[in-house]
Structures are given as C-alpha cells and as structure tokens.
The first five atom37 places (N, CA, C, CB, O) and aatype in JSON, in Angstrom:
{
  "aatype": [12, 11, 10, 9, 0, 9, 3, 1, 3, 3, 1, 15, 19, 18, 5, 19, 9, 19, 15, 1, 18, 3, 10, 19, 14, 18, 10, 10, 6, 1, 13, 14, 6, 15, 18, 15, 15, 6, 10, 3, 19, 10, 6, 11, 9, 10, 2, 12, 2, 14, 6, 3, 19, 3, 3, 10, 9, 9, 7, 6, 10, 8, 2, 5, 2, 6, 9, 3, 18, 6, 9, 11, 10, 10, 7, 6, 9, 6, 16, 9, 0],
  "atom_mask": [
    [1, 1, 1, 1, 1],
    [1, 1, 1, 1, 1],
    [1, 1, 1, 1, 1],
    [1, 1, 1, 1, 1],
    [1, 1, 1, 1, 1],
    [1, 1, 1, 1, 1],
    [1, 1, 1, 1, 1],
    [1, 1, 1, 1, 1],
    [1, 1, 1, 1, 1],
    [1, 1, 1, 1, 1],
    [1, 1, 1, 1, 1],
    [1, 1, 1, 1, 1],
    [1, 1, 1, 1, 1],
    [1, 1, 1, 1, 1],
    [1, 1, 1, 1, 1],
    [1, 1, 1, 1, 1],
    [1, 1, 1, 1, 1],
    [1, 1, 1, 1, 1],
    [1, 1, 1, 1, 1],
    [1, 1, 1, 1, 1],
    [1, 1, 1, 1, 1],
    [1, 1, 1, 1, 1],
    [1, 1, 1, 1, 1],
    [1, 1, 1, 1, 1],
    [1, 1, 1, 1, 1],
    [1, 1, 1, 1, 1],
    [1, 1, 1, 1, 1],
    [1, 1, 1, 1, 1],
    [1, 1, 1, 1, 1],
    [1, 1, 1, 1, 1],
    [1, 1, 1, 1, 1],
    [1, 1, 1, 1, 1],
    [1, 1, 1, 1, 1],
    [1, 1, 1, 1, 1],
    [1, 1, 1, 1, 1],
    [1, 1, 1, 1, 1],
    [1, 1, 1, 1, 1],
    [1, 1, 1, 1, 1],
    [1, 1, 1, 1, 1],
    [1, 1, 1, 1, 1],
    [1, 1, 1, 1, 1],
    [1, 1, 1, 1, 1],
    [1, 1, 1, 1, 1],
    [1, 1, 1, 1, 1],
    [1, 1, 1, 1, 1],
    [1, 1, 1, 1, 1],
    [1, 1, 1, 1, 1],
    [1, 1, 1, 1, 1],
    [1, 1, 1, 1, 1],
    [1, 1, 1, 1, 1],
    [1, 1, 1, 1, 1],
    [1, 1, 1, 1, 1],
    [1, 1, 1, 1, 1],
    [1, 1, 1, 1, 1],
    [1, 1, 1, 1, 1],
    [1, 1, 1, 1, 1],
    [1, 1, 1, 1, 1],
    [1, 1, 1, 1, 1],
    [1, 1, 1, 0, 1],
    [1, 1, 1, 1, 1],
    [1, 1, 1, 1, 1],
    [1, 1, 1, 1, 1],
    [1, 1, 1, 1, 1],
    [1, 1, 1, 1, 1],
    [1, 1, 1, 1, 1],
    [1, 1, 1, 1, 1],
    [1, 1, 1, 1, 1],
    [1, 1, 1, 1, 1],
    [1, 1, 1, 1, 1],
    [1, 1, 1, 1, 1],
    [1, 1, 1, 1, 1],
    [1, 1, 1, 1, 1],
    [1, 1, 1, 1, 1],
    [1, 1, 1, 1, 1],
    [1, 1, 1, 0, 1],
    [1, 1, 1, 1, 1],
    [1, 1, 1, 1, 1],
    [1, 1, 1, 1, 1],
    [1, 1, 1, 1, 1],
    [1, 1, 1, 1, 1],
    [1, 1, 1, 1, 1]
  ],
  "atom_positions": [
    [[0.89, -1.04, 0.0], [0.0, 0.05, 0.11], [0.72, 1.23, 0.01], [-0.76, 0.03, 1.31], [1.52, 1.37, 0.94]],
    [[0.7, 2.23, -0.92], [1.38, 3.35, -0.97], [0.55, 4.55, -0.56], [1.91, 3.47, -2.23], [-0.46, 4.8, -1.22]],
    [[0.92, 5.37, 0.55], [0.19, 6.47, 1.01], [0.88, 7.82, 0.85], [-0.12, 6.24, 2.37], [2.11, 7.77, 0.85]],
    [[0.37, 8.92, 0.73], [1.03, 9.93, 0.74], [0.83, 10.85, 2.12], [0.7, 10.54, -0.48], [-0.29, 10.99, 2.61]],
    [[1.97, 11.44, 2.69], [1.73, 11.97, 3.96], [2.33, 13.45, 3.73], [2.44, 11.05, 5.2], [3.26, 13.72, 2.97]],
    [[1.69, 14.26, 4.46], [2.17, 15.73, 4.5], [2.41, 16.16, 5.83], [1.19, 16.69, 3.9], [1.49, 16.07, 6.64]],
    [[3.5, 16.61, 6.15], [3.87, 17.3, 7.41], [3.96, 18.68, 7.36], [5.07, 16.87, 7.9], [5.06, 19.21, 7.19]],
    [[2.89, 19.36, 7.49], [2.83, 20.71, 7.3], [3.8, 21.59, 8.23], [1.43, 21.07, 7.48], [4.05, 22.74, 7.85]],
    [[4.34, 21.13, 9.39], [5.18, 21.88, 10.25], [6.55, 22.13, 9.47], [5.39, 21.09, 11.64], [7.08, 23.24, 9.35]],
    [[7.02, 20.99, 8.98], [8.11, 21.28, 8.2], [8.0, 21.34, 6.53], [9.04, 20.3, 8.62], [8.97, 21.33, 5.77]],
    [[6.72, 21.39, 6.17], [6.4, 21.5, 4.68], [6.9, 20.21, 3.86], [7.12, 22.84, 4.07], [7.08, 20.4, 2.66]],
    [[7.14, 18.94, 4.35], [7.52, 17.95, 3.74], [6.39, 16.92, 3.19], [8.4, 17.43, 4.59], [5.35, 16.73, 3.83]],
    [[6.61, 16.4, 2.2], [5.75, 15.44, 1.51], [6.31, 14.07, 1.35], [5.42, 15.95, 0.21], [7.35, 13.93, 0.7]],
    [[5.71, 13.06, 1.89], [6.48, 11.79, 2.01], [5.65, 10.69, 1.21], [6.7, 11.37, 3.63], [4.46, 10.91, 0.96]],
    [[6.15, 9.72, 0.89], [5.4, 8.45, 0.28], [5.67, 7.43, 1.38], [6.0, 7.89, -1.31], [6.84, 7.28, 1.75]],
    [[4.66, 6.7, 1.95], [4.69, 5.67, 3.01], [4.27, 4.58, 2.25], [3.82, 5.92, 4.3], [3.24, 4.61, 1.58]],
    [[5.23, 3.35, 2.35], [5.12, 2.05, 1.76], [4.93, 1.17, 2.93], [6.36, 1.63, 0.87], [5.68, 1.14, 3.9]],
    [[3.85, 0.44, 2.77], [3.67, -0.64, 3.91], [2.74, -1.57, 3.53], [3.2, -0.08, 5.25], [1.81, -1.22, 2.8]],
    [[2.87, -2.86, 3.96], [1.93, -3.95, 3.41], [0.67, -3.71, 4.26], [2.54, -5.56, 3.56], [0.62, -3.52, 5.47]],
    [[-0.5, -3.78, 3.24], [-1.94, -3.46, 4.13], [-2.17, -4.88, 4.75], [-3.48, -2.92, 3.07], [-3.05, -4.84, 5.6]],
    [[-1.65, -6.05, 4.58], [-1.8, -7.17, 5.19], [-1.16, -7.06, 6.65], [-1.24, -8.22, 4.34], [-1.63, -7.77, 7.53]],
    [[-0.18, -6.26, 6.9], [0.49, -6.14, 8.12], [-0.09, -4.85, 8.74], [2.06, -6.13, 7.94], [-0.39, -4.94, 9.93]],
    [[-0.27, -3.8, 8.19], [-0.87, -2.51, 8.8], [-2.39, -2.45, 9.24], [-0.71, -1.43, 7.79], [-2.77, -1.82, 10.22]],
    [[-3.25, -3.2, 8.37], [-4.47, -3.01, 8.92], [-4.94, -3.99, 10.08], [-5.35, -3.04, 7.86], [-5.87, -3.58, 10.77]],
    [[-4.44, -5.16, 10.35], [-4.64, -6.04, 11.48], [-3.89, -5.08, 12.6], [-3.96, -7.68, 11.24], [-4.54, -4.8, 13.6]],
    [[-2.81, -4.68, 12.48], [-2.02, -3.74, 13.59], [-2.82, -2.76, 14.01], [-0.73, -3.02, 13.1], [-2.89, -2.55, 15.22]],
    [[-3.55, -2.02, 13.11], [-4.29, -0.78, 13.71], [-5.54, -1.27, 14.28], [-4.63, 0.36, 12.62], [-6.02, -0.68, 15.25]],
    [[-6.21, -2.48, 13.69], [-7.37, -3.04, 14.48], [-7.12, -3.4, 15.77], [-7.91, -4.15, 13.9], [-7.93, -3.19, 16.67]],
    [[-5.85, -4.02, 15.98], [-5.47, -4.43, 17.46], [-5.14, -3.32, 18.18], [-4.31, -5.4, 17.58], [-5.53, -3.33, 19.35]],
    [[-4.49, -2.31, 17.8], [-3.87, -1.19, 18.43], [-5.07, -0.29, 18.86], [-2.82, -0.44, 17.46], [-5.07, 0.2, 19.99]],
    [[-5.92, -0.11, 18.12], [-7.3, 0.9, 18.26], [-8.51, 0.27, 18.14], [-7.41, 2.01, 17.18], [-9.29, 0.77, 17.33]],
    [[-8.92, -0.9, 18.86], [-10.15, -1.64, 18.76], [-11.43, -0.78, 18.9], [-10.14, -2.69, 19.79], [-12.48, -1.09, 18.35]],
    [[-11.27, 0.37, 19.72], [-12.35, 1.22, 19.81], [-12.72, 2.03, 18.63], [-12.14, 2.03, 20.82], [-13.82, 2.58, 18.55]],
    [[-11.78, 2.11, 17.69], [-11.97, 3.21, 16.62], [-12.31, 2.37, 15.18], [-10.45, 4.24, 16.48], [-12.6, 2.96, 14.14]],
    [[-12.23, 0.98, 15.28], [-12.62, 0.3, 14.07], [-13.52, -0.92, 14.49], [-11.33, -0.16, 13.24], [-13.49, -1.38, 15.63]],
    [[-14.34, -1.42, 13.5], [-15.11, -2.37, 13.62], [-14.75, -3.83, 12.96], [-16.22, -1.85, 13.19], [-15.26, -4.9, 13.29]],
    [[-13.68, -3.6, 11.88], [-13.49, -4.59, 11.27], [-12.21, -4.25, 10.39], [-14.69, -4.96, 10.62], [-11.78, -3.1, 10.33]],
    [[-11.66, -5.23, 9.78], [-10.37, -4.91, 8.86], [-10.74, -4.21, 7.71], [-9.6, -6.16, 8.37], [-9.91, -3.49, 7.15]],
    [[-12.02, -4.36, 7.24], [-12.66, -3.64, 6.21], [-12.82, -2.16, 6.52], [-13.96, -4.25, 5.94], [-12.5, -1.22, 5.79]],
    [[-13.42, -2.11, 7.84], [-13.57, -0.53, 8.34], [-12.19, 0.14, 8.44], [-14.29, -0.4, 9.88], [-12.1, 1.34, 8.21]],
    [[-11.0, -0.67, 8.81], [-9.7, -0.14, 8.91], [-9.25, 0.41, 7.6], [-8.76, -1.16, 9.4], [-8.79, 1.55, 7.5]],
    [[-9.41, -0.52, 6.47], [-8.96, -0.2, 5.21], [-9.71, 0.91, 4.65], [-9.01, -1.33, 4.36], [-9.17, 1.72, 3.89]],
    [[-10.92, 0.99, 4.98], [-11.64, 2.25, 4.22], [-11.22, 3.35, 4.77], [-13.16, 2.32, 4.27], [-11.04, 4.33, 4.04]],
    [[-10.98, 3.42, 6.14], [-10.67, 4.7, 6.83], [-9.29, 5.1, 6.34], [-10.71, 4.57, 8.43], [-8.99, 6.27, 6.09]],
    [[-8.51, 4.1, 6.23], [-7.1, 4.43, 5.86], [-7.24, 5.01, 4.39], [-6.06, 3.07, 5.93], [-6.62, 6.06, 4.19]],
    [[-7.94, 4.51, 3.37], [-8.02, 4.99, 2.11], [-8.64, 6.4, 2.02], [-8.73, 4.04, 1.34], [-8.34, 7.17, 1.11]],
    [[-9.51, 6.7, 2.99], [-10.08, 7.99, 2.96], [-9.37, 9.1, 3.73], [-11.38, 7.88, 3.44], [-9.87, 10.23, 3.8]],
    [[-8.3, 8.82, 4.24], [-7.55, 9.78, 4.98], [-6.91, 10.73, 4.26], [-6.66, 9.23, 5.71], [-6.4, 10.4, 3.19]],
    [[-6.83, 12.0, 4.7], [-6.08, 13.01, 3.97], [-4.7, 12.84, 4.44], [-6.6, 14.47, 4.18], [-4.42, 12.24, 5.47]],
    [[-3.78, 13.44, 3.6], [-2.44, 13.39, 3.79], [-1.75, 13.74, 5.16], [-1.98, 14.17, 2.86], [-0.67, 13.26, 5.51]],
    [[-2.39, 14.49, 5.77], [-2.06, 15.04, 7.04], [-2.39, 13.98, 8.35], [-2.9, 16.43, 7.16], [-1.79, 13.87, 9.42]],
    [[-3.41, 13.35, 7.9], [-4.01, 12.09, 9.01], [-2.92, 10.95, 8.68], [-5.91, 11.41, 8.63], [-2.47, 10.27, 9.61]],
    [[-2.56, 10.76, 7.51], [-1.55, 9.68, 7.23], [-0.3, 10.0, 7.94], [-1.27, 9.52, 5.7], [0.33, 9.07, 8.44]],
    [[0.14, 11.22, 8.04], [1.33, 11.68, 8.71], [1.27, 11.49, 10.32], [1.53, 13.18, 8.33], [2.17, 11.0, 11.0]],
    [[0.1, 11.97, 10.77], [-0.17, 11.86, 12.23], [-0.42, 10.5, 12.65], [-1.33, 12.69, 12.64], [0.09, 10.12, 13.71]],
    [[-1.17, 9.65, 11.91], [-1.49, 8.31, 12.65], [-0.57, 7.35, 12.2], [-2.93, 7.75, 12.43], [0.12, 6.66, 12.95]],
    [[-0.57, 7.29, 10.68], [0.26, 5.95, 10.19], [1.67, 6.07, 10.36], [0.07, 5.61, 8.66], [2.28, 5.06, 10.69]],
    [[2.34, 7.25, 10.16], [3.8, 7.43, 10.33], [4.05, 7.32, 11.73], [4.34, 8.77, 9.78], [4.91, 6.55, 12.16]],
    [[3.2, 8.2, 12.65], [3.4, 8.01, 14.18], [3.42, 6.58, 14.72], [0.0, 0.0, 0.0], [4.24, 6.24, 15.57]],
    [[2.47, 5.7, 14.19], [2.4, 4.35, 14.67], [3.64, 3.48, 14.06], [0.96, 3.74, 14.27], [4.19, 2.6, 14.72]],
    [[3.98, 3.77, 12.9], [5.03, 2.88, 12.38], [6.42, 3.25, 12.99], [5.08, 2.97, 10.8], [7.31, 2.41, 13.17]],
    [[6.52, 4.48, 13.28], [7.85, 4.74, 14.09], [7.84, 4.14, 15.55], [8.11, 6.36, 14.22], [8.88, 3.89, 16.16]],
    [[6.68, 3.95, 16.02], [6.72, 3.51, 17.45], [6.46, 1.83, 17.66], [5.54, 4.39, 18.27], [6.11, 1.27, 18.7]],
    [[6.71, 1.3, 16.52], [6.48, -0.34, 16.79], [7.73, -1.1, 16.01], [4.82, -0.95, 16.06], [8.46, -0.43, 15.29]],
    [[7.93, -2.33, 16.16], [9.03, -2.94, 15.76], [8.42, -4.35, 14.91], [10.01, -3.2, 17.1], [9.11, -5.33, 14.62]],
    [[7.2, -4.2, 14.67], [6.61, -5.53, 14.06], [6.24, -5.47, 12.71], [5.4, -5.98, 14.76], [5.99, -6.51, 12.11]],
    [[6.18, -4.3, 12.1], [5.81, -4.04, 10.57], [6.98, -3.53, 9.79], [4.64, -2.96, 10.42], [7.59, -2.53, 10.16]],
    [[7.27, -4.13, 8.81], [8.33, -3.52, 7.9], [7.53, -2.2, 6.96], [9.0, -4.9, 6.78], [6.38, -2.25, 6.54]],
    [[8.37, -1.23, 6.79], [7.82, -0.01, 6.02], [8.8, 0.7, 5.53], [7.02, 0.89, 6.77], [9.96, 0.54, 5.91]],
    [[8.47, 1.56, 4.65], [9.46, 2.58, 3.95], [9.0, 3.97, 3.82], [9.8, 2.15, 2.55], [7.84, 4.12, 3.43]],
    [[9.65, 4.91, 4.04], [9.12, 6.2, 3.86], [10.16, 6.94, 3.04], [8.8, 6.89, 5.2], [11.36, 6.87, 3.3]],
    [[9.66, 7.65, 2.06], [10.32, 8.36, 1.15], [10.19, 9.71, 1.11], [10.07, 7.95, 0.08], [9.02, 10.07, 0.95]],
    [[11.01, 10.59, 1.19], [10.64, 12.08, 1.2], [10.63, 12.35, -0.2], [11.65, 13.09, 2.01], [11.58, 12.06, -0.92]],
    [[9.48, 12.94, -0.65], [9.29, 13.16, -2.0], [9.55, 14.72, -2.39], [7.88, 12.69, -2.37], [9.75, 15.05, -3.55]],
    [[9.53, 15.61, -1.34], [9.88, 17.02, -1.58], [9.3, 17.76, -0.55], [0.0, 0.0, 0.0], [9.01, 17.27, 0.54]],
    [[9.09, 19.06, -0.89], [8.57, 20.18, 0.16], [7.43, 20.88, -0.52], [9.76, 21.33, 0.6], [7.42, 21.02, -1.74]],
    [[6.58, 21.29, 0.17], [5.22, 22.17, -0.05], [5.99, 23.52, -0.47], [4.07, 22.38, 1.51], [6.69, 24.11, 0.35]],
    [[5.83, 24.01, -1.92], [6.22, 25.38, -1.93], [5.09, 26.46, -1.32], [6.57, 25.7, -3.41], [3.87, 26.28, -1.25]],
    [[5.79, 27.53, -0.94], [4.86, 28.57, -0.45], [4.8, 29.58, -1.47], [5.27, 29.17, 0.9], [5.82, 29.91, -2.07]],
    [[3.64, 30.11, -1.71], [3.24, 31.11, -2.74], [3.3, 32.39, -2.2], [1.9, 30.89, -3.29], [2.48, 32.61, -1.31]],
    [[4.04, 33.28, -2.49], [4.04, 34.71, -1.85], [2.92, 35.6, -2.55], [5.57, 35.46, -2.04], [2.74, 36.76, -2.2]]
  ]
}
C-alpha cells in the first residue's frame, strides 16, 4: 500500500510504503475502539487525508517493531508569496 503523507510543520511530502496485510490488523489491534473490522480500517485508511496519514500512520509505524515499512521524502510544499 502506498500512501502520501504531508507534514505541514516542516512542509515535507512523504510516500509511505507498507503492506496492508500487516498494517490493517495492527491498527485494528492497536485501536479496537476506533474500528469495527479489517474492512473498516482499510476504508478509513483509504479516506485519510495526507495530514492524517502523517499523524496516525507514520506515528504508529515509528513506534513499533512488528511491521516493515519504507518512507520516502518526495519533496517540500512550496509557499506562494
């Protein structure tokens, strides 16, 4: 699964690459009160905006040792004057 994340604080854009077969059950186990099923987790991930991907997905991936993932810096958000 490839997701786009945006960190507005440092204006960075990232691509997050992680197996949905690892991530979905992990999030369901970690946040059982937020999701009713694996399908519910997947639907919510696919509907996340890039800021949510940065906050939840990257934050969770950095704080665990169970799931392999890759994060690639794609660039910075340009500011328009």
